[in-house]
Wavefront OBJ file of the C-alpha trace (Angstrom):
o trace
v 0.029 0.185 -0.095
v 1.073 3.766 -0.288
v 1.127 3.990 3.592
v 3.743 1.369 3.930
v 5.935 2.787 1.011
v 6.116 6.291 2.505
v 7.565 8.104 5.564
v 6.510 11.594 6.699
v 8.392 13.689 9.133
v 6.705 13.580 12.566
v 5.357 16.922 13.142
v 3.277 16.523 9.893
v 2.475 12.818 9.906
v -1.072 13.360 11.140
v -1.789 15.710 8.694
v -0.845 14.128 5.582
v -2.573 10.831 6.729
v -5.757 13.179 7.443
v -5.613 14.675 3.841
v -4.754 11.358 2.051
v -7.339 9.458 4.025
v -8.259 6.351 2.151
v -5.571 6.961 -0.823
v -2.946 5.580 1.862
v -4.663 2.321 1.432
v -4.226 1.967 -2.422
v -2.380 -0.952 -3.646
v 0.728 0.267 -5.784
v 0.462 -1.403 -9.054
v 3.374 -0.799 -11.585
v 1.068 -1.291 -14.506
v -2.508 -1.473 -15.411
v -2.169 -5.364 -16.365
v -0.788 -5.886 -12.722
v -3.904 -3.957 -11.263
v -6.238 -5.823 -13.603
v -4.814 -9.077 -12.421
v -5.199 -7.943 -8.830
v -9.060 -7.142 -9.630
v -9.471 -10.336 -11.327
v -8.098 -12.367 -8.243
v -10.039 -10.347 -5.918
v -13.175 -11.049 -7.991
v -12.477 -14.717 -8.155
v -11.454 -15.469 -4.646
v -14.533 -13.175 -3.633
v -11.715 -11.452 -1.361
v -13.460 -7.998 -1.515
v -12.351 -4.800 -3.121
v -9.335 -2.613 -3.602
v -8.112 0.748 -5.058
v -4.869 0.367 -7.104
v -2.514 3.273 -8.176
v -1.698 2.916 -11.509
v 1.857 4.096 -11.781
v 2.244 3.349 -15.717
v -0.872 5.747 -16.102
v -0.192 8.387 -13.609
v 1.818 11.418 -13.970
v 2.398 14.182 -11.401
v -0.202 16.855 -11.600
v 1.644 19.998 -12.627
v 2.319 22.311 -9.347
v 3.242 25.794 -9.951
v 7.123 26.408 -8.998
v 5.931 28.933 -6.284
v 2.822 29.113 -4.113
v 0.363 31.864 -4.581
v 1.049 33.316 -1.163
v 3.976 32.655 0.943
v 3.357 34.721 4.095
v 4.319 33.665 7.741
v 1.081 31.619 8.079
v 2.429 29.226 5.361
v 4.861 26.041 6.500
v 5.145 24.953 2.785
v 4.443 22.030 0.663
v 3.700 18.896 2.489
v 6.029 17.213 -0.212
v 9.176 18.317 1.456
v 8.340 16.458 4.455
v 7.453 13.155 2.601
v 9.949 10.490 1.582
v 9.175 8.013 -1.488
v 10.874 5.969 -3.781
v 11.403 7.743 -7.224
v 9.137 5.314 -8.859
v 6.385 6.678 -6.072
v 6.999 10.580 -6.406
v 4.747 10.846 -9.312
v 1.915 9.121 -7.469
v 2.715 11.383 -4.518
v 3.078 14.456 -6.385
v -0.552 14.175 -8.061
v -2.038 13.320 -4.441
v -0.239 16.318 -2.476
v 0.952 18.671 -5.118
v -1.431 21.292 -4.525
v -1.685 21.129 -0.929
v -0.315 23.746 1.218
v 0.631 23.340 5.015
v 0.041 26.392 7.238
v 0.344 26.980 10.703
v -3.318 26.228 12.196
v -6.978 26.823 11.278
v -7.056 30.544 11.956
v -4.035 31.054 9.552
v -5.793 29.010 7.059
v -9.168 30.785 7.150
v -7.058 34.219 7.181
v -5.031 33.250 3.829
v -7.460 31.108 2.086
v -8.663 33.786 -0.338
v -5.206 33.824 -1.498
v -5.155 30.325 -2.579
v -8.637 30.755 -4.159
v -7.447 30.866 -8.017
v -9.120 27.875 -9.796
v -5.959 25.872 -9.381
v -7.227 23.261 -6.616
v -5.227 24.375 -3.768
v -6.312 23.168 -0.505
v -4.717 24.122 3.064
v -3.940 21.727 5.316
v -2.847 22.328 9.375
v -0.467 20.306 11.041
v -3.534 18.549 12.930
v -5.287 17.531 9.932
v -7.735 20.176 9.482
v -8.205 21.303 5.657
v -9.527 24.267 4.120
v -10.436 24.336 0.493
v -10.437 28.069 -0.426
v -13.686 27.764 -2.302
v -15.559 27.329 0.878
v -15.147 23.780 2.404
v -13.724 23.054 5.685
v -13.071 19.608 6.768
v -12.091 18.127 10.221
v -13.293 16.555 13.219
v -11.687 13.822 15.617
v -9.563 10.983 14.167
v -7.634 8.193 15.944
v -4.446 8.871 18.296
v -1.235 9.081 16.908
v -0.807 5.132 17.712
v -3.374 4.307 15.382
v -2.358 6.480 12.413
v -0.330 4.490 9.797
v 1.784 7.289 8.975
v 2.507 8.723 12.711
v 3.371 4.948 13.717
v 5.858 5.030 10.872
v 7.453 8.257 11.809
v 7.415 7.186 15.801
v 9.178 3.949 14.732
v 11.783 5.809 12.850
v 12.332 7.879 15.983
v 12.300 5.170 18.313
v 14.832 3.072 16.173
v 17.193 6.155 16.168
v 16.630 6.383 20.193
v 17.469 2.941 20.528
v 20.740 3.024 18.323
v 21.578 5.848 20.662
v 21.124 4.148 23.587
v 22.989 1.287 22.397
v 26.013 3.047 21.750
v 25.606 4.609 25.253
v 25.190 1.113 26.845
v 28.248 -0.228 24.926
v 30.201 2.751 26.245
v 29.169 2.193 29.616
v 29.874 -1.357 29.375
v 33.484 -0.485 28.271
v 34.129 1.974 31.282
v 32.585 -0.412 33.706
v 35.050 -3.357 32.550
v 38.150 -0.760 32.607
v 36.891 0.442 36.212
v 36.458 -3.446 37.487
v 40.101 -4.452 35.825
v 41.761 -1.349 37.505
v 39.941 -2.450 40.912
v 41.177 -6.020 40.475
v 44.949 -4.523 39.647
v 44.355 -2.490 42.983
v 43.138 -5.398 45.204
v 45.737 -7.679 43.884
v 48.407 -4.938 44.854
v 46.733 -4.595 48.013
v 46.755 -8.331 49.035
v 50.657 -8.731 47.889
l 1 2 3 4 5 6 7 8 9 10 11 12 13 14 15 16 17 18 19 20 21 22 23 24 25 26 27 28 29 30 31 32 33 34 35 36 37 38 39 40 41 42 43 44 45 46 47 48 49 50 51 52 53 54 55 56 57 58 59 60 61 62 63 64 65 66 67 68 69 70 71 72 73 74 75 76 77 78 79 80 81 82 83 84 85 86 87 88 89 90 91 92 93 94 95 96 97 98 99 100 101 102 103 104 105 106 107 108 109 110 111 112 113 114 115 116 117 118 119 120 121 122 123 124 125 126 127 128 129 130 131 132 133 134 135 136 137 138 139 140 141 142 143 144 145 146 147 148 149 150 151 152 153 154 155 156 157 158 159 160 161 162 163 164 165 166 167 168 169 170 171 172 173 174 175 176 177 178 179 180 181 182 183 184 185 186 187 188 189 190 191 192 193
């Protein structure tokens, strides 16, 4: 799925997950034929239904080189906080290319008119509220960060980094303890001699 193939910097993982919603569960298909085979399998096995992201048909949506407005309320494009393989970049560009992260809901509402230029911009807050400048506000309560796919992935990355740091620290302390024990044994041997 798309969620398994992408990581998002922790501060914006919940926001990107709220925006992408069901798209995170899209199965990535390298070709239309591969997706067709997947659909045929699901039908034949009566295993439910799925949405496929057709990489051979998907082009990254053209995104203007600069935002229509870049005031202090604007964080920037969520694309700068998303990591995916080169093969998936057009898909993520298509899904997030006209999304702009802003500081909060008040900021989104304040600058919405700057993005109302018929280009399809949407404003996204770090807590996952979405403002479409044409007059739609989407939000509410989602799951906690431990149940959100992207937040969980980001948290795992942070924990892996912390674990590596703690492991290094533990190894250094074990070496220090071994050196102290050796010195202590040397002192005890001198004392008893």
